[in-house]
C-alpha positions in Angstrom: -71.5 68.0 -5.8 -68.8 66.2 -3.8 -67.4 64.5 -6.9 -67.5 67.9 -8.8 -65.6 69.5 -5.9 -63.0 66.7 -5.9 -62.5 67.1 -9.6 -62.1 70.8 -9.3 -59.5 70.5 -6.5 -57.6 67.9 -8.5 -57.1 70.5 -11.3 -54.3 71.9 -9.1 -52.1 69.2 -10.5 -52.4 70.8 -14.0 -50.0 73.7 -13.4 -47.6 71.3 -11.7 -47.7 69.0 -14.7 -47.1 72.1 -16.9 -43.9 72.8 -15.0 -42.8 69.2 -15.4 -43.6 69.4 -19.1 -41.4 72.6 -19.4 -38.5 70.8 -17.8 -39.1 67.7 -19.9 -38.9 69.9 -23.1 -35.4 71.0 -22.1 -34.2 67.3 -22.2 -34.8 67.4 -25.9 -31.9 69.9 -26.2 -29.5 67.1 -25.6 -30.2 65.1 -28.8 -30.7 68.4 -30.6 -27.2 69.5 -29.7 -25.8 66.1 -30.9 -27.8 66.5 -34.1 -26.3 69.9 -34.8 -22.8 68.8 -33.9 -22.9 65.7 -36.1 -25.1 67.3 -38.8 -27.0 64.0 -38.9 -30.1 65.4 -40.6 -32.5 65.1 -37.6 -32.3 68.6 -36.3 -35.6 69.6 -37.8 -37.3 66.8 -35.8 -36.3 68.3 -32.5 -36.7 72.0 -32.7 -40.5 71.9 -33.3 -40.9 69.3 -30.5 -38.9 71.4 -28.0 -40.9 74.5 -28.8 -44.3 72.8 -28.8 -43.7 70.9 -25.6 -42.4 74.0 -23.8 -45.3 76.2 -24.9 -47.9 73.7 -23.9 -46.2 73.3 -20.5 -46.0 77.1 -20.1 -49.7 77.5 -20.9 -50.6 74.8 -18.3 -48.3 76.4 -15.8 -50.0 79.7 -16.2 -53.2 78.1 -14.9 -51.6 78.2 -11.4 -50.0 80.9 -9.2 -46.7 82.2 -10.5 -45.1 83.7 -7.4 -47.0 82.3 -4.5 -46.3 78.7 -3.4 -48.1 75.9 -5.1 -51.0 74.5 -3.1 -50.0 71.4 -1.1 -50.6 68.2 -3.0 -52.5 65.5 -1.2 -52.0 61.7 -1.6 -54.7 61.5 -4.4 -53.1 64.5 -6.2 -49.8 62.7 -6.2 -51.3 59.5 -7.7 -53.2 61.6 -10.3 -50.1 63.6 -11.3 -47.9 60.5 -11.6 -50.4 58.7 -13.8 -50.9 61.9 -15.9 -47.1 62.1 -16.4 -46.6 58.5 -17.4 -49.5 58.7 -19.9 -48.8 62.1 -21.4 -45.0 62.4 -21.3 -44.6 59.6 -23.9 -46.9 61.6 -26.1 -44.4 64.5 -25.9 -41.5 62.2 -26.3 -42.9 60.7 -29.5 -42.9 64.1 -31.2 -39.3 63.9 -32.5 -39.9 60.4 -33.8 -43.0 61.3 -35.7 -41.4 64.4 -37.2 -38.3 62.6 -38.2 -39.9 59.6 -39.9 -42.6 61.9 -41.5 -39.8 63.1 -43.8 -38.7 59.6 -44.8 -40.2 57.2 -47.3 -41.5 55.1 -44.4 -43.5 57.4 -42.0 -44.0 56.1 -38.5 -47.6 55.7 -37.3 -48.7 57.4 -34.1 -49.2 54.0 -32.5 -45.7 53.0 -33.3 -44.2 56.3 -32.1 -46.2 56.3 -28.8 -45.3 52.6 -28.3 -41.6 53.4 -28.8 -41.7 56.4 -26.4 -43.6 54.5 -23.8 -41.2 51.6 -24.1 -38.3 54.0 -23.6 -39.6 56.0 -20.7 -40.8 52.9 -18.8 -37.4 51.3 -19.5 -39.0 48.4 -21.2 -36.7 48.3 -24.2 -39.2 46.9 -26.8 -38.9 48.5 -30.2 -40.8 48.6 -33.5 -37.8 50.1 -35.3 -35.5 48.2 -37.7 -32.3 49.5 -39.3 -31.1 51.1 -36.1 -27.5 51.2 -37.4 -28.6 53.5 -40.2 -30.7 55.9 -38.0 -29.3 59.4 -37.1 -27.2 59.2 -33.9 -29.5 61.9 -32.3 -32.6 59.7 -32.8 -30.9 56.7 -31.2 -29.6 58.9 -28.4 -33.1 60.3 -27.7 -34.5 56.8 -27.3 -31.7 55.7 -24.9 -31.7 59.0 -23.0 -35.5 58.6 -22.4 -34.7 55.3 -20.7 -32.1 56.9 -18.4 -34.6 59.6 -17.4 -37.3 57.1 -16.8 -35.0 54.8 -14.9 -34.9 56.8 -11.7 -38.2 58.4 -12.5 -38.8 61.7 -14.1 -41.0 62.7 -11.1 -38.2 61.9 -8.6 -36.1 64.3 -10.7 -38.9 66.9 -10.5 -39.0 66.6 -6.8 -35.3 67.2 -6.7 -35.0 70.2 -8.9 -38.4 72.0 -8.9 -38.6 74.2 -5.8 -42.3 74.7 -6.4 -42.8 71.0 -5.5 -41.1 71.3 -2.2 -44.3 71.3 -0.2 -46.2 68.5 -1.8 -43.1 66.6 -3.0 -43.6 63.7 -0.5 -46.8 62.7 -2.2 -45.2 62.6 -5.6 -42.2 60.7 -4.2 -44.5 58.2 -2.5 -46.7 57.7 -5.6 -43.7 57.3 -7.9 -41.5 55.1 -5.8 -41.8 51.4 -6.5 -42.2 48.6 -4.0 -44.3 48.1 -0.8 -42.1 50.1 1.5 -43.0 53.6 0.2 -42.9 55.5 3.4 -39.2 54.9 4.3 -37.3 58.2 4.4 -33.6 58.4 3.9 -33.3 62.1 4.9 -35.7 64.4 6.9 -36.6 66.3 3.7 -38.0 64.4 0.8 -36.3 66.8 -1.7 -32.9 66.0 -0.2 -33.7 62.3 -0.6 -34.6 62.7 -4.2 -31.4 64.7 -4.8 -29.3 62.1 -3.0 -30.8 59.3 -5.1 -30.1 61.2 -8.4 -26.6 62.0 -7.2 -25.8 58.3 -6.7 -27.5 57.5 -10.0 -25.4 60.0 -11.9 -22.2 58.9 -10.2 -22.7 55.3 -11.1 -23.7 56.4 -14.6 -20.5 58.3 -15.1 -18.5 55.3 -13.9 -20.4 53.2 -16.4 -19.8 55.4 -19.4 -16.1 55.7 -18.6 -15.8 51.9 -18.3 -17.5 51.4 -21.7 -15.3 54.0 -23.3 -12.2 52.5 -21.8 -13.4 49.0 -22.8 -13.4 50.0 -26.5 -16.8 51.6 -27.3 -17.0 54.8 -29.3 -17.9 57.8 -27.1 -21.4 58.1 -28.4 -22.1 54.4 -28.1 -20.7 54.5 -24.6 -23.2 57.2 -23.6 -26.1 55.5 -25.3 -25.4 52.1 -23.8 -24.8 53.6 -20.4 -28.2 55.2 -20.5 -29.9 51.8 -21.3 -27.7 49.8 -18.9 -28.2 51.9 -15.7 -31.9 52.2 -16.5 -32.1 48.5 -17.1 -33.8 49.4 -20.3 -31.8 47.6 -23.0 -32.4 49.8 -26.1 -29.4 49.8 -28.4 -28.2 51.8 -31.3 -27.6 48.5 -33.2 -30.0 45.9 -34.6 -27.7 43.2 -33.1 -28.1 44.7 -29.7 -25.1 44.3 -27.4 -23.9 41.4 -29.6 -22.8 44.0 -32.2 -19.6 44.7 -30.2 -18.4 41.1 -30.0 -16.3 42.1 -27.0 -16.0 39.9 -23.8 -14.5 42.9 -22.0 -17.6 45.0 -22.7 -19.9 42.2 -21.7 -18.2 41.8 -18.3 -18.5 45.6 -17.8 -22.2 45.4 -18.6 -22.7 42.5 -16.2 -21.2 44.5 -13.4 -23.4 47.6 -14.0 -26.6 45.6 -14.7 -26.1 43.9 -11.3 -25.5 47.3 -9.6 -28.6 48.8 -11.2 -30.6 45.7 -10.0 -29.9 46.8 -6.4 -31.6 49.4 -4.3 -30.1 52.8 -5.0 -31.3 53.9 -1.5 -28.8 51.3 -0.1 -26.0 52.8 -2.1 -27.0 56.3 -0.8 -27.0 55.1 2.8 -23.7 53.3 2.3 -22.0 56.4 0.9 -23.5 58.5 3.7 -22.1 56.1 6.3 -19.0 55.4 4.4 -19.5 51.7 4.9 -20.5 48.8 2.6 -22.1 46.9 5.4 -25.7 48.2 4.8 -25.6 46.7 1.3 -24.2 43.2 2.2 -26.5 42.9 5.2 -29.6 43.7 3.2 -31.7 40.5 2.7 -33.3 41.9 -0.5 -30.0 42.8 -2.1 -28.5 39.4 -1.2 -31.7 37.7 -2.6 -31.4 39.6 -5.9 -27.8 38.8 -6.4 -28.2 35.2 -5.4 -31.1 34.7 -7.9 -29.3 36.5 -10.8 -25.9 34.9 -10.3 -27.2 31.5 -9.2 -29.7 31.4 -12.2 -26.8 32.3 -14.5 -24.6 29.5 -13.2 -27.5 27.0 -13.5 -28.2 28.0 -17.1 -24.5 27.7 -17.9 -24.5 24.2 -16.5 -27.6 23.4 -18.5 -25.9 24.5 -21.7 -22.9 22.5 -20.8 -25.0 19.4 -20.2 -26.8 19.8 -23.5 -23.6 20.1 -25.4 -24.2 23.7 -26.4 -21.0 25.1 -24.7 -18.0 26.6 -26.3 -15.5 26.4 -23.5 -16.1 26.9 -19.8 -15.4 30.6 -19.6 -17.2 31.6 -22.8 -20.3 29.5 -21.8 -20.2 31.1 -18.3 -19.9 34.6 -19.7 -22.6 34.1 -22.3 -25.0 32.7 -19.6 -24.1 35.4 -17.1 -24.7 38.2 -19.6 -27.9 37.0 -21.1 -29.5 35.7 -17.9 -28.6 38.8 -15.9 -29.8 41.0 -18.8 -33.2 39.3 -19.0 -33.5 38.7 -15.3 -32.7 42.3 -14.4 -35.3 43.5 -17.0 -32.5 45.1 -19.2 -33.2 43.0 -22.3 -29.8 43.1 -24.0 -28.8 40.0 -25.9 -25.6 38.7 -27.4 -27.1 35.5 -28.9 -30.5 34.2 -29.8 -31.2 32.5 -26.5 -34.6 31.3 -27.9 -32.5 28.5 -29.5 -31.3 27.3 -26.1 -33.1 24.4 -24.4 -36.8 25.5 -23.9 -36.3 25.7 -20.1 -33.8 28.5 -20.4 -35.7 31.3 -22.1 -38.9 30.6 -20.0 -36.8 30.6 -16.8 -35.1 33.9 -17.8 -38.5 35.6 -18.6 -40.0 34.4 -15.3 -36.8 35.6 -13.5 -37.5 39.1 -14.8 -40.5 39.4 -12.6 -38.8 39.0 -9.3 -35.0 39.4 -9.4 -34.6 43.2 -9.0 -34.8 45.1 -5.8 -37.3 47.8 -4.8 -35.5 51.1 -5.3 -33.7 49.8 -8.4 -34.4 50.9 -11.9 -36.0 47.5 -12.6 -39.6 46.5 -12.6 -41.8 43.4 -11.9 -42.8 42.0 -8.6 -39.5 42.9 -6.9 -37.5 40.8 -4.6 -38.8 42.4 -1.4 -42.3 41.2 -2.2 -41.0 37.7 -3.0 -39.3 37.6 0.5 -42.5 38.8 2.2 -44.6 36.2 0.4 -42.1 33.4 1.4 -42.1 34.6 5.0 -45.9 34.8 5.1 -46.2 31.3 3.7 -43.8 30.0 6.4 -45.9 31.8 9.1 -49.1 30.2 7.8 -47.5 26.7 7.8 -46.3 27.3 11.4 -49.8 28.5 12.4 -51.2 25.2 11.2 -48.9 23.4 13.6 -48.9 25.9 16.4 -52.3 27.8 16.1 -51.6 30.0 19.2 -48.0 30.9 18.5 -47.1 34.6 17.9 -44.8 34.6 14.8 -44.5 38.0 13.2 -43.1 38.3 9.7 -39.7 40.0 9.8 -37.0 40.8 7.2 -33.6 41.9 8.2 -34.7 42.3 11.8 -37.6 44.6 10.9 -41.1 43.4 11.5 -43.4 43.7 8.5 -46.8 45.1 9.4 -50.0 43.2 8.4 -51.0 46.2 6.3 -47.8 45.8 4.2 -48.5 42.0 3.9 -52.0 42.6 2.7 -50.8 45.2 0.2 -48.3 42.7 -1.2 -51.1 40.0 -1.5 -53.4 42.5 -3.2 -50.6 43.5 -5.6 -49.9 39.8 -6.5 -53.6 39.2 -7.2 -53.8 42.3 -9.5 -50.4 41.4 -11.1 -51.6 37.9 -12.0 -55.0 39.1 -13.2 -53.3 41.8 -15.3 -51.0 39.3 -17.0 -53.8 36.8 -17.6 -56.3 39.4 -18.8 -53.9 41.1 -21.2 -52.7 37.7 -22.5 -56.3 36.8 -23.4 -56.6 40.2 -25.1 -53.8 39.2 -27.4 -55.2 35.8 -27.9 -58.3 37.5 -29.2 -56.2 38.8 -32.0 -55.1 35.2 -33.0 -51.6 35.6 -31.6 -50.0 32.2 -30.6 -50.2 31.6 -26.8 -46.4 31.4 -26.2 -45.9 34.7 -28.1 -48.8 36.4 -26.4 -47.9 35.3 -22.9 -44.2 36.2 -23.2 -45.0 39.6 -24.8 -47.3 40.6 -22.0 -45.0 39.3 -19.3 -42.1 41.1 -20.9 -44.2 44.3 -21.1 -45.6 44.2 -17.6 -42.1 43.5 -16.2 -40.7 46.2 -18.4 -38.2 43.7 -19.7 -38.6 43.9 -23.5 -38.0 40.8 -25.6 -40.3 37.8 -25.4 -40.4 34.7 -27.5 -40.9 34.0 -31.2 -41.3 37.1 -33.4 -40.9 39.4 -30.4 -37.8 37.5 -29.1 -34.2 38.5 -29.2 -33.9 37.8 -32.9 -36.9 40.0 -33.7 -38.9 43.0 -32.4 -42.5 44.3 -32.1 -42.7 45.7 -35.6 -44.8 42.7 -36.8 -47.6 43.4 -34.2 -50.9 44.9 -35.3 -52.1 48.2 -34.0 -54.4 46.5 -31.5 -51.6 44.3 -30.3 -49.2 47.3 -29.8 -51.8 49.2 -27.7 -52.3 46.1 -25.5 -48.6 45.9 -24.9 -48.4 49.7 -24.4 -51.0 49.4 -21.7 -49.1 46.5 -20.1 -45.9 48.6 -20.0 -47.8 51.5 -18.4 -49.4 49.2 -15.8 -46.1 47.6 -15.0 -44.3 50.9 -14.5 -47.1 52.2 -12.2 -47.4 48.9 -10.4 -51.0 48.5 -11.5 -52.8 49.6 -8.2 -51.6 53.2 -8.5 -53.2 53.5 -11.9 -56.3 51.4 -11.4 -57.4 53.3 -8.4 -58.2 56.3 -10.7 -61.1 54.3 -12.0 -62.8 53.8 -8.6 -65.6 56.3 -8.0 -64.5 57.0 -4.5 -61.2 58.4 -5.8 -63.1 61.4 -7.2 -65.2 62.0 -4.1 -64.2 64.5 -1.5 
């Protein structure tokens, strides 16, 4: 009876999800407008998807009260709703892809469409599509726009713009926000915090698209690559990825904005509110992220120089900076086939993607704050061996980290490692080579995109079997939800009152 009661009470998230689905359907109007304007032949793929998604959302919304306030969401409701959105929104997002390719000589499978939509919304940037240059502009725009929506989090957007979520919005925000410090509030009201973060996100996005346009990109390319740069997603409208442009100026612009997106947007919000850059430069996590990305890039540039693979100091430095920052920040752009570099380089870059971005950024992986906590905890344990009775709390930036947070980080690392290992073995069952399997899972869990071999920068995921695609899809979902928030749904006590 208790479990039945809990299940019944959890159904209150259904009308809230319906409202989110209705809002999500409206985002499809953006590529629809582009399709109509350019007459690119894809308009018929968007109209049915818009209508179907909106109608389903409306029906689900009608299951709840229309005028009275929504019931307050509890912590478990927030977790359930976030998981529900990240599982089902890609289903809605795959609609235009399925409808468009159904009318072509090479229809897209449901597995491929769902994989592509999940990759976009989770900002992974993996793709099963080839011939991107020949696709209608609206289809490419939809893929990139999904990354921009997923970058800051569709549910953070929902908290910001849906008044009906004002009461229980804090639970959604906490469940959606990445990193171990989920309870930090920037403003007294969580809805104002969400609006503030999206304002900063949109402002930097506008600066990025103007910079790309000024640097020589066509207007539509500038918008699409802004979407995938600020989200650290990396999808492109060209098969050659960012290398299509062959422009040092555009590469430098991308480097700057990838670094910006690797930082904590909450820091930018605070800095703008205080009208001072000091909070950014004083933040240990931000400094750690920048040091790892920039230092790793210089190191790889030196390695290329030492191996005789350089083409001048500045070109080598720029190539290393762009590709290392792109992979390390989980963006996934490429301007060269870095798998041909010394074997240390691509492995180092993929490993970097797990730890270089900050919590509160649009990146994924372990996050720099967890790395710092682990380093501090290791130092404390070594000090405890020498001085067993010393009181030596873990602190970062002058703030003491509670033992509860440390235990949560340790638990996350255990689950992270187990997930990567378990899913790698799942791909090995399908006879995939170890280096390809391990890199594909690590790239998917870190929401980074390209791996090694057939799924590397010179290829994509089109050669994978249906089973292999579903394993990578699960890896992307677990990486976006940081594993624990999703796995807790499968514990019996979650469903008990």
